[in-house]
C-alpha positions, 0 to 999 in steps of 0.5 A: 548502415544503421539508421535511427528511425524518427518515431511520430508519437502520438498527439495525446502523448505530446499533450501528456508530457507538456501537461507533466511539465506543467504540474512538475514545475509547480505551475499548477498546485494540488487543489488547483483546476486544470484548464478547460478542454477548450483552453487547452485544445487552443493552446496546444493546437490539437483536437479533444480526443488528444486532450481527453486521452492525456487527461485520462493518462493523469487520472491513472497516474494519481495526478488529477482527479476528474468529475463528470461535468467539472474540470479536472483538479490536481491532486495531492500526491502522498505515498499512499496514493502512488502505491495505491496505483499499482493495487489492482495489478498486484492483486492480478499478479498474486492471483496468477503465480504461487510464487508471487505470494511466496515472494510477497510473504518473505518481502513483508518478513524482510520488510517488518524485521527492519521496522520492529528494530526501528521501533524498539529504537524509537518507541515512545510510551504513547507509542507502546500504549496505541500498540497495547490498546490495539491487542486489547481491541483484538481481544474484544473481537474474538469470533468476528473474523473481519474485525479481528484481521482488521485490528491485526493489520493495524497493529503491524501498520503502528509498528511501522509508524513509529519510524515517523516515515510515511512511506514505511506506513504506506507500503505496510498498508499496502502489502498487508492489504494484498496479503488478506485477499489470500488469507485462509480463514478456516485456519485462522479461526481454529483457536490460533487467534489466541497465539496471534494475541500472545506473539503481539504482546511478546512484540510489545514487551521487547519494543518497550525494553528498547530490545532489537534483537529481542523484537525482531526474534519474536516477529519473525516467530509470529510471521512464520507461524501465520505464513501458512494462514495465506494461500492462493484463491484457487487453493481455497476452493479445492476440498 
């Protein structure tokens, strides 16, 4: 005979569910202070540990900010803040598996092919000038690995920003940030930075012409060449 077991939930889970409902229904808005621990204890009829555990869960979700000595406050949710919640987990996943790194590189290629085609369709003269200014900044940063790479990442995020979709921008920033930890600077600083700038200029030229096919082709060449510059941390340490 099949039975449907009744599972007793933790008090903190019940509290969390009710607090989530309060926030999702708009009773507490971004910037509002959460009720005090004592208020919540009296309201829900539970002890302090259940309240604190539920509040910590809200904080881990990025829904509230907790500061010592102050009441927690509801956070404004953005695509960037949501993606940031998985940041550490993504780094751990990548550090444990070469397959995961390859999957991320392939995902980036798939994503950026769409972004550059979108940019070719939507870019304004101002967008083109922004991209050119970033390449000019890269030229000034030759010999400064960290600063050059920061400008390089910004170039690709700026292409995503032309779409006008903040989710695309946040996804671009996240993928580039995760890949940065596995960048092999020894390969990067062997004259290949000049190829990077030339390829960026080719991408800009195609976007400026509104030629989506040429922009995608230039981007694919660029990313496939630079894909070799990424490796797992333990591979970096090998002689």
